[in-house]
C-alpha positions as CSV (number, residue, x, y, z in Angstrom):
1,M,12.9,2.1,23.2
2,T,15.8,0.5,21.3
3,T,17.6,1.8,18.3
4,R,20.1,0.0,16.1
5,A,21.4,0.5,12.6
6,I,20.1,-1.7,9.8
7,L,23.1,-3.3,8.1
8,L,23.3,-3.0,4.4
9,L,24.7,-6.3,3.4
10,G,25.1,-7.9,0.0
11,A,24.0,-4.8,-2.0
12,L,23.7,-5.7,-5.6
13,A,24.7,-2.2,-6.8
14,V,25.2,1.0,-4.8
15,A,25.8,4.3,-6.4
16,G,28.9,5.7,-4.6
17,P,30.1,4.9,-1.1
18,V,27.5,4.2,1.6
19,R,28.4,6.5,4.5
20,E,25.5,5.6,6.7
21,A,22.6,3.2,6.9
22,P,19.5,4.7,5.2
23,F,17.3,3.3,7.9
24,L,17.5,2.8,11.7
25,E,15.4,0.2,13.4
26,R,13.3,1.4,16.3
27,G,11.3,-0.5,18.8
28,G,8.3,0.5,20.9
29,L,5.6,-1.5,19.2
30,D,4.7,-4.3,21.6
31,F,2.7,-6.5,19.2
32,V,3.3,-9.8,17.6
33,L,1.6,-10.7,14.3
34,H,0.0,-14.1,14.9
35,N,-1.7,-15.9,12.1
36,A,-3.3,-18.9,13.9
37,A,-1.2,-21.3,12.0
38,S,-2.8,-24.8,12.4
39,G,-0.3,-27.0,10.7
40,E,-2.9,-27.7,8.0
41,K,-1.6,-24.9,5.9
42,H,-4.8,-23.0,5.4
43,L,-4.2,-20.4,2.6
44,I,-5.4,-17.5,4.7
45,E,-2.6,-18.0,7.2
46,T,0.1,-16.7,4.8
47,M,-1.9,-13.6,3.7
48,V,-2.2,-11.6,7.0
49,G,-0.4,-8.4,7.8
50,G,-2.1,-5.2,6.8
51,V,-0.8,-1.9,8.2
52,A,-2.2,1.6,8.1
53,V,-0.4,4.9,8.9
54,L,-3.0,7.5,9.8
55,D,-3.3,10.5,12.2
56,Y,-6.4,9.3,13.9
57,D,-6.4,12.0,16.6
58,Q,-5.3,14.8,14.3
59,D,-2.4,15.9,16.5
60,G,-0.1,16.3,13.5
61,Y,1.8,13.0,14.1
62,P,0.8,9.8,12.3
63,D,-0.3,6.7,14.3
64,I,-0.2,3.0,13.3
65,F,-2.9,0.4,13.0
66,F,-2.3,-3.3,12.4
67,T,-4.7,-6.1,11.3
68,N,-4.0,-9.4,13.0
69,G,-5.8,-12.4,11.4
70,A,-5.5,-14.8,14.4
71,E,-9.1,-16.1,14.6
72,Q,-9.7,-18.8,12.1
73,P,-13.4,-19.5,11.6
74,S,-12.7,-23.2,11.4
75,L,-10.7,-23.3,14.6
76,Q,-12.9,-20.9,16.6
77,K,-10.0,-19.1,18.2
78,T,-11.1,-16.0,20.0
79,Q,-8.0,-14.9,22.0
80,L,-8.2,-11.2,22.6
81,A,-4.4,-10.9,22.8
82,F,-4.3,-11.8,19.1
83,R,-6.6,-9.0,17.8
84,N,-6.0,-5.9,15.8
85,R,-3.8,-3.1,17.3
86,L,-3.9,0.8,17.2
87,F,-0.8,2.6,18.5
88,R,-0.8,6.3,19.2
89,N,2.3,8.3,18.3
90,R,3.5,9.9,21.5
91,R,5.6,12.4,19.5
92,D,8.8,11.4,21.4
93,G,9.7,8.3,19.3
94,T,7.5,5.9,21.3
95,F,3.9,4.6,20.8
96,E,1.1,3.8,23.1
97,D,-1.3,0.9,22.6
98,V,-4.8,2.5,22.6
99,T,-6.7,-0.4,20.9
100,E,-9.2,-1.1,23.7
101,K,-10.0,2.6,24.3
102,A,-10.5,3.2,20.6
103,G,-12.7,0.1,20.2
104,L,-10.7,-1.4,17.3
105,A,-9.8,-4.9,18.7
106,G,-12.2,-6.4,16.1
107,S,-13.1,-10.0,15.6
108,G,-12.8,-12.6,12.9
109,Y,-9.9,-13.1,10.6
110,D,-8.8,-9.6,9.4
111,V,-6.2,-9.2,6.6
112,G,-6.1,-5.7,5.1
113,V,-6.9,-2.1,6.0
114,A,-7.7,1.2,4.2
115,A,-7.8,4.5,5.9
116,A,-9.3,7.8,4.8
117,D,-12.0,10.4,5.9
118,F,-15.1,9.1,4.1
119,D,-17.5,11.4,5.9
120,N,-15.5,14.6,5.5
121,D,-15.5,15.4,9.3
122,G,-11.7,15.9,9.5
123,Y,-10.9,12.5,11.1
124,P,-9.7,9.4,9.1
125,D,-11.9,6.3,9.2
126,L,-10.9,2.7,8.7
127,F,-12.1,-0.1,6.5
128,V,-10.8,-3.5,7.7
129,A,-10.9,-6.3,5.1
130,G,-11.2,-9.9,6.2
131,V,-12.3,-13.4,5.5
132,G,-16.0,-13.7,5.2
133,R,-16.6,-10.3,6.9
134,S,-15.2,-6.8,6.6
135,T,-15.7,-3.9,9.0
136,L,-16.2,-0.2,8.4
137,Y,-15.2,1.9,11.5
138,R,-16.2,5.6,11.7
139,N,-13.8,7.8,13.6
140,R,-15.9,9.7,16.2
141,G,-13.2,12.3,16.7
142,D,-12.8,11.7,20.4
143,G,-10.3,8.9,20.2
144,T,-12.9,6.2,19.6
145,F,-14.3,4.4,16.6
146,E,-17.8,3.1,15.9
147,D,-18.6,0.0,13.8
148,V,-21.0,1.2,11.2
149,T,-20.7,-1.7,8.8
150,V,-24.4,-2.7,8.8
151,T,-25.9,0.8,8.8
152,A,-23.5,1.9,6.0
153,G,-24.6,-1.0,3.8
154,I,-21.3,-2.9,3.6
155,Q,-22.0,-6.5,2.7
156,P,-20.3,-9.6,4.1
157,G,-19.7,-12.9,2.5
158,V,-16.3,-13.2,0.6
159,W,-12.6,-13.1,1.3
160,S,-11.4,-9.5,0.9
161,V,-7.7,-8.9,1.1
162,G,-7.6,-5.2,1.0
163,A,-9.3,-2.0,-0.2
164,G,-8.7,1.6,-1.2
165,W,-10.5,5.0,-1.0
166,F,-10.9,7.2,-4.0
167,D,-13.4,9.6,-5.5
168,Y,-14.2,8.1,-8.8
169,D,-17.0,10.6,-9.8
170,N,-15.4,13.7,-8.3
171,D,-18.5,14.5,-6.2
172,G,-16.4,15.4,-3.1
173,L,-17.1,12.1,-1.4
174,L,-14.7,9.1,-1.1
175,D,-15.9,5.9,-2.6
176,L,-14.6,2.4,-1.6
177,F,-13.0,-0.2,-3.8
178,V,-12.7,-3.6,-2.1
179,V,-10.1,-6.2,-3.4
180,N,-11.5,-9.7,-3.3
181,Y,-9.3,-12.8,-3.6
182,V,-10.6,-16.4,-4.0
183,R,-13.4,-18.6,-2.8
184,W,-12.1,-20.4,0.2
185,N,-13.5,-22.8,2.7
186,A,-11.4,-24.4,5.4
187,A,-13.4,-27.6,5.4
188,A,-12.8,-28.0,1.7
189,D,-9.0,-27.4,1.7
190,V,-7.0,-30.1,0.0
191,F,-3.6,-31.4,0.9
192,C,-0.7,-29.7,-0.9
193,G,3.0,-30.6,-0.5
194,D,5.1,-33.8,-0.7
195,A,3.2,-36.6,-2.4
196,K,4.4,-39.0,0.4
197,G,3.2,-36.7,3.1
198,A,6.6,-35.6,4.4
199,Y,5.6,-32.0,4.4
200,R,2.7,-29.7,3.6
201,T,2.7,-26.4,1.7
202,Y,0.2,-23.6,1.1
203,C,-1.7,-24.5,-2.1
204,H,-1.3,-22.7,-5.4
205,P,-4.1,-20.2,-6.3
206,Q,-5.0,-22.3,-9.3
207,L,-6.9,-24.6,-7.0
208,Y,-9.3,-21.9,-6.0
209,S,-11.8,-20.0,-8.1
210,G,-11.4,-16.2,-8.3
211,L,-13.7,-13.4,-7.4
212,S,-14.7,-10.1,-8.9
213,N,-14.0,-6.9,-6.9
214,T,-16.5,-4.6,-5.2
215,L,-17.1,-0.9,-5.8
216,Y,-19.2,1.0,-3.2
217,H,-20.5,4.5,-4.1
218,N,-20.5,7.0,-1.2
219,N,-24.1,8.4,-0.9
220,G,-23.0,11.2,1.4
221,D,-25.4,10.3,4.2
222,G,-23.2,7.6,5.9
223,T,-24.4,4.9,3.6
224,F,-22.9,3.2,0.5
225,T,-24.4,1.6,-2.5
226,D,-22.8,-1.4,-4.2
227,V,-22.3,-0.3,-7.9
228,S,-20.0,-3.1,-8.9
229,R,-22.4,-4.4,-11.6
230,E,-23.5,-1.2,-13.2
231,S,-20.0,0.3,-13.2
232,G,-18.5,-2.7,-15.1
233,I,-16.2,-3.8,-12.2
234,A,-18.2,-7.0,-11.4
235,A,-17.8,-8.3,-15.0
236,H,-14.2,-9.1,-14.4
237,V,-13.2,-12.1,-12.2
238,G,-9.6,-12.1,-10.9
239,K,-7.7,-13.0,-7.8
240,G,-7.1,-9.6,-6.4
241,M,-4.3,-8.8,-3.9
242,A,-3.9,-5.0,-4.0
243,V,-5.2,-1.8,-5.5
244,A,-3.8,1.6,-6.4
245,F,-5.3,4.7,-8.1
246,A,-4.0,7.3,-10.5
247,D,-5.2,9.4,-13.4
248,Y,-2.8,7.7,-15.8
249,D,-4.1,9.4,-19.0
250,G,-4.6,12.9,-17.5
251,D,-8.4,13.2,-18.2
252,G,-9.2,14.3,-14.6
253,L,-10.7,10.9,-13.6
254,L,-9.0,8.4,-11.3
255,D,-8.3,5.0,-12.8
256,I,-7.8,1.7,-10.9
257,M,-4.9,-0.7,-11.0
258,V,-5.5,-4.1,-9.4
259,A,-2.7,-6.6,-8.8
260,N,-4.0,-10.1,-9.5
261,D,-2.4,-13.4,-8.3
262,T,-1.4,-15.7,-11.2
263,V,-4.0,-14.2,-13.5
264,P,-3.6,-11.0,-15.6
265,N,-3.7,-7.7,-13.7
266,F,-6.6,-5.3,-14.2
267,L,-6.4,-1.7,-15.3
268,F,-9.9,-0.2,-15.0
269,H,-10.1,3.0,-17.1
270,N,-12.5,5.5,-15.7
271,E,-14.9,6.3,-18.6
272,G,-16.9,8.8,-16.6
273,G,-20.6,8.6,-15.8
274,G,-19.8,5.9,-13.2
275,K,-18.5,3.4,-15.8
276,F,-15.2,1.6,-16.1
277,R,-13.5,-0.3,-18.9
278,E,-10.9,-3.0,-18.2
279,V,-7.8,-2.3,-20.5
280,G,-5.0,-4.1,-18.7
281,A,-4.0,-6.3,-21.7
282,V,-4.3,-3.5,-24.2
283,A,-2.4,-1.0,-22.1
284,G,0.4,-3.5,-21.5
285,V,0.2,-4.0,-17.7
286,G,-1.9,-7.2,-17.6
287,M,1.2,-9.5,-18.0
288,N,4.9,-9.1,-18.4
289,D,6.8,-8.9,-21.6
290,D,6.9,-12.7,-21.9
291,G,3.2,-12.8,-21.9
292,R,3.1,-14.3,-18.5
293,A,0.6,-13.5,-15.7
294,L,2.7,-13.1,-12.5
295,S,1.9,-13.6,-8.8
296,S,1.3,-9.9,-8.4
297,M,1.1,-9.1,-4.7
298,G,1.5,-5.3,-4.1
299,V,1.2,-2.3,-6.3
300,D,1.9,1.5,-6.4
301,F,0.9,3.8,-9.1
302,R,3.0,7.1,-9.3
303,D,5.2,9.0,-11.7
304,I,8.7,7.6,-11.0
305,D,10.8,9.5,-13.6
306,N,9.4,13.0,-13.4
307,D,7.8,13.1,-16.8
308,G,4.3,13.8,-15.5
309,R,2.8,10.4,-16.2
310,P,2.0,7.8,-13.4
311,D,4.0,4.6,-13.8
312,S,3.1,1.3,-12.2
313,F,5.3,-1.0,-10.0
314,L,4.2,-4.4,-8.6
315,S,5.8,-6.9,-6.3
316,A,5.6,-10.6,-7.1
317,L,7.2,-13.9,-6.2
318,A,10.7,-15.3,-6.5
319,N,11.7,-16.2,-10.1
320,E,9.2,-13.8,-11.5
321,T,10.9,-10.4,-10.8
322,F,9.0,-7.2,-9.6
323,P,7.7,-5.6,-12.8
324,L,7.9,-1.8,-13.5
325,Y,5.7,-0.5,-16.3
326,H,6.6,2.9,-17.7
327,N,3.7,5.1,-18.8
328,E,4.5,5.9,-22.5
329,G,1.4,8.1,-22.8
330,H,-1.5,7.5,-25.2
331,G,-2.8,4.9,-22.8
332,L,0.2,2.6,-23.2
333,F,2.8,1.2,-20.8
334,R,6.2,-0.4,-21.5
335,D,7.8,-3.1,-19.4
336,V,11.1,-1.7,-18.2
337,T,11.8,-4.2,-15.5
338,Y,15.1,-5.4,-16.8
339,A,16.1,-2.1,-18.5
340,S,15.8,-0.5,-15.0
341,R,17.9,-3.2,-13.4
342,I,14.9,-4.1,-11.2
343,G,14.6,-7.5,-12.9
344,T,18.0,-8.9,-11.9
345,A,17.8,-7.3,-8.4
346,T,14.4,-8.9,-7.5
347,M,14.6,-12.3,-9.1
348,A,15.4,-14.1,-5.8
349,Y,12.8,-12.3,-3.7
350,S,9.1,-12.6,-3.0
351,G,7.6,-9.2,-2.4
352,W,4.4,-8.0,-0.6
353,G,4.1,-4.5,0.6
354,C,5.7,-1.8,-1.5
355,G,5.8,2.0,-2.0
356,I,7.2,4.6,-4.4
357,F,8.6,7.5,-2.4
358,D,11.7,9.7,-2.5
359,F,13.4,8.2,0.6
360,D,16.7,10.1,0.2
361,N,15.1,13.4,-0.8
362,D,17.3,13.7,-4.0
363,G,14.3,14.6,-6.2
364,Y,13.9,11.1,-7.6
365,K,11.3,8.6,-6.3
366,D,12.7,5.3,-5.0
367,I,11.0,2.0,-4.3
368,F,10.7,0.0,-1.0
369,V,9.6,-3.6,-1.0
370,A,8.8,-5.8,2.0
371,N,9.9,-9.4,1.3
372,G,9.2,-12.9,2.5
373,D,8.2,-16.2,0.9
374,V,4.6,-17.3,0.7
375,Q,5.7,-20.6,2.3
376,T,7.2,-21.0,5.7
377,N,9.2,-24.1,4.8
378,T,10.7,-23.2,1.5
379,E,14.1,-24.6,2.5
380,V,12.6,-28.1,2.7
381,Y,12.0,-28.5,-1.0
382,S,14.2,-25.8,-2.7
383,G,17.4,-23.8,-2.4
384,R,15.5,-20.6,-1.5
385,Q,14.9,-19.2,2.0
386,S,11.4,-18.5,3.4
387,R,12.7,-15.5,5.5
388,Q,14.0,-12.7,3.4
389,P,15.4,-9.1,3.9
390,N,13.5,-6.1,2.5
391,L,14.7,-4.2,-0.5
392,L,15.4,-0.5,-1.1
393,L,15.6,0.3,-4.8
394,L,17.4,3.6,-5.1
395,N,16.6,5.7,-8.2
396,N,19.8,6.9,-9.8
397,G,17.9,9.5,-11.9
398,R,19.0,7.9,-15.2
399,G,16.3,5.3,-15.5
400,A,17.9,2.6,-13.3
401,F,17.8,1.5,-9.7
402,D,20.5,0.3,-7.3
403,A,19.3,-2.4,-4.9
404,V,20.1,-2.5,-1.2
405,P,18.8,-5.2,1.1
406,V,17.4,-3.7,4.3
407,G,17.1,-5.4,7.7
408,A,17.2,-8.9,9.0
409,A,15.4,-11.7,7.1
410,A,11.8,-12.4,8.1
411,L,8.4,-13.2,6.8
412,H,7.5,-9.6,6.0
413,R,4.0,-8.8,4.7
414,G,2.3,-5.3,4.8
415,A,4.2,-2.1,4.6
416,A,3.0,1.5,5.2
417,F,4.7,4.8,4.9
418,G,4.7,8.1,6.8
419,D,7.0,10.6,8.6
420,F,6.6,9.6,12.2
421,D,8.9,12.2,13.7
422,R,8.2,15.0,11.2
423,D,11.8,15.4,10.1
424,G,10.9,15.5,6.4
425,R,12.0,11.9,5.6
426,V,9.5,9.1,4.8
427,D,9.7,6.3,7.4
428,V,8.4,2.7,7.0
429,V,6.5,0.3,9.2
430,I,6.3,-3.4,8.2
431,S,4.4,-6.4,9.6
432,R,6.3,-9.7,10.2
433,I,4.5,-13.0,10.7
434,G,5.3,-14.4,14.2
435,E,7.4,-11.3,15.2
436,R,7.1,-7.7,16.3
437,P,6.7,-5.2,13.5
438,L,9.7,-3.6,11.9
439,L,9.7,0.2,12.4
440,L,12.3,1.9,10.2
441,H,13.4,5.5,10.9
442,N,14.6,7.1,7.7
443,N,18.2,8.2,8.1
444,A,18.9,9.0,4.4
445,G,19.3,12.3,2.6
446,A,20.7,14.3,5.5
447,G,21.0,17.9,4.4
448,R,18.8,17.7,1.4
449,H,15.6,19.8,1.2
450,W,12.0,18.6,1.1
451,I,8.4,19.6,1.4
452,G,5.3,17.8,2.6
453,L,1.9,19.0,1.4
454,R,-1.3,18.4,3.5
455,L,-4.2,19.1,1.1
456,I,-7.6,19.9,2.5
457,G,-10.5,19.9,0.1
458,T,-13.4,22.2,0.4
459,R,-15.2,21.3,-2.9
460,S,-13.2,18.1,-3.2
461,N,-13.1,15.3,-0.6
462,R,-11.5,16.5,2.7
463,D,-8.3,14.5,2.3
464,G,-7.8,15.8,-1.2
465,I,-7.4,12.2,-2.4
466,G,-6.9,12.2,-6.1
467,A,-5.4,15.7,-6.3
468,Q,-2.5,16.0,-8.8
469,V,0.5,18.1,-7.7
470,R,3.3,19.5,-9.8
471,I,6.2,21.4,-8.4
472,E,9.1,23.2,-10.1
473,T,12.5,23.9,-8.7
474,S,15.9,24.8,-10.1
475,A,16.4,21.1,-10.8
476,G,13.2,20.8,-12.9
477,P,9.6,19.6,-12.4
478,Q,8.2,16.8,-10.3
479,W,4.7,15.3,-10.0
480,N,2.9,13.4,-7.3
481,Q,-0.6,12.8,-6.0
482,T,-2.6,12.4,-2.9
483,T,-3.5,8.8,-2.0
484,T,-3.5,6.4,0.9
485,A,-3.7,3.2,-1.2
486,T,-0.2,1.7,-1.5
487,G,1.4,-1.7,-1.5
488,Y,-0.3,-4.8,-0.2
489,A,-3.3,-4.8,2.2
490,S,-2.1,-1.5,3.6
491,S,-2.7,2.2,3.7
492,S,-0.2,5.1,4.0
493,E,-0.2,8.8,5.2
494,P,-2.0,11.1,2.7
495,V,0.7,13.7,2.8
496,V,2.2,14.6,-0.7
497,H,6.0,14.4,-0.2
498,F,8.7,15.8,-2.5
499,G,12.4,15.5,-2.1
500,L,14.1,18.6,-3.4
501,G,17.8,17.8,-3.3
502,S,19.8,21.0,-3.1
503,A,17.0,23.3,-4.2
504,E,16.5,26.1,-1.7
505,R,13.2,27.4,-3.1
506,I,10.2,26.0,-4.8
507,R,9.4,28.2,-7.7
508,V,5.9,26.9,-8.3
509,I,3.4,24.5,-6.8
510,E,0.4,23.7,-9.0
511,I,-2.5,21.6,-7.7
512,R,-5.3,20.2,-9.7
513,W,-8.0,19.2,-7.3
514,P,-10.5,16.4,-7.9
515,S,-13.2,19.1,-8.3
516,G,-11.4,20.5,-11.3
517,V,-10.2,23.6,-9.4
518,K,-6.6,24.6,-10.2
519,Q,-4.5,26.3,-7.6
520,R,-1.0,27.9,-7.9
521,L,1.5,28.9,-5.2
522,E,4.8,30.6,-5.9
523,N,8.2,31.1,-4.3
524,I,7.7,28.6,-1.4
525,A,10.3,27.9,1.2
526,P,11.2,24.2,1.7
527,D,11.8,22.0,4.7
528,R,8.3,22.2,6.2
529,Y,4.8,20.7,6.2
530,L,2.5,23.1,4.3
531,T,-1.3,22.8,4.7
532,V,-3.1,24.0,1.5
533,R,-6.8,24.5,1.5
534,E,-8.7,24.3,-1.8
535,S,-9.5,27.8,-2.9
């Protein structure tokens, strides 16, 4: 294992002196993300890189799964060395490749992944999204997974970029939302690039027709029913890249935010009774303040300013900025991208994976974004660089963010979040096209307090996904939620993490479970992982 500090170079604004790097790079993941690049610039090549952080063996330490889209249907590449990877956390800072034993090598061109316990047996399962075929793997609980795609009723046929698990009807069973991108056929791809043929580029999404997304209802017997049409989801055609869930209006039902590429984003309001209404434009998150639909890539949906209402952050491409929409209440959002200083900080970057977490445990959630241009040859026709560093946007607690580039420049894609060494600080793992993953150990917030809540539903779903959590300390209240759907094509640990700053006690923890049960804990000691069962 190797360890080295990530240099923080060219920070746009840093609050106070930087005494130490917020992340340390660690090795130990012997895996290279291949994308079967053919030279013909097939669009799917630039979209790979999903990552999942999940404790598949339930030993208390999160493991890592990577998708690896290296088998292009048109090229008929079937090299086993290029398949998906599962790494078991050895709990000593190293990871073991257990892919073959687990039965997760996969086949086809896989792009994204979503992890959660859909059958409530205590072990997280995996949905792997791909080109023309997606796969549902059930965790047997003995270190192996079973492909149950066909028996579960999951349908093939389109290009799915990612997915997310949530309980939209609060029946205690996790349902599946699948994000579909565009209609693509390698044989029909056109030439994009220099008119004289000097170079090729990946084509703009405008050359492809979009797709509607898919909603599967969990029947509770290991099968799923496609309810896309009757729920209202299928009525809206987009170019979906990512999904996140939150109860943005506090009515007890999870809503859906879909990041769309070059067409307006979707916000599906959960109307109850299995119905959704698309309100993105009305709510103010469909486009930016200029009335422009961005190349939205990744999304997270959490309360970022401790006012009790989930806000929405999206990553996008260079010259577009990464929009932040503040939840004003009453079903409305306000674009605060420039007011928060995120606009200026992100103009030069193309973002993919992202996540809203309190990385320095000061009581204010920050934002991490994995960056890299869509094109691999941007330098040929512009002044930009294809390979880019990541960004840490530190929340100063006053409505603004200080941007710090993190790590060496690369073609970063998926990012997932979890505490790999259980020291109470949220770490990051990021996929990089043509390179080994970047595993970042969180070195920030030393001496600050924290708590991690592992929620186990009894009447709600086992993972407690959708549970709303409020805590109160001497510094005031904070809100968070249980979810695994974060960023682009990726899935994060379902632990609900709070940074507490200097607070030495938690006065109150209030949990609103998806079942409607409300639970209250008082006078809680910090600096530990606390398992809470629904009472």
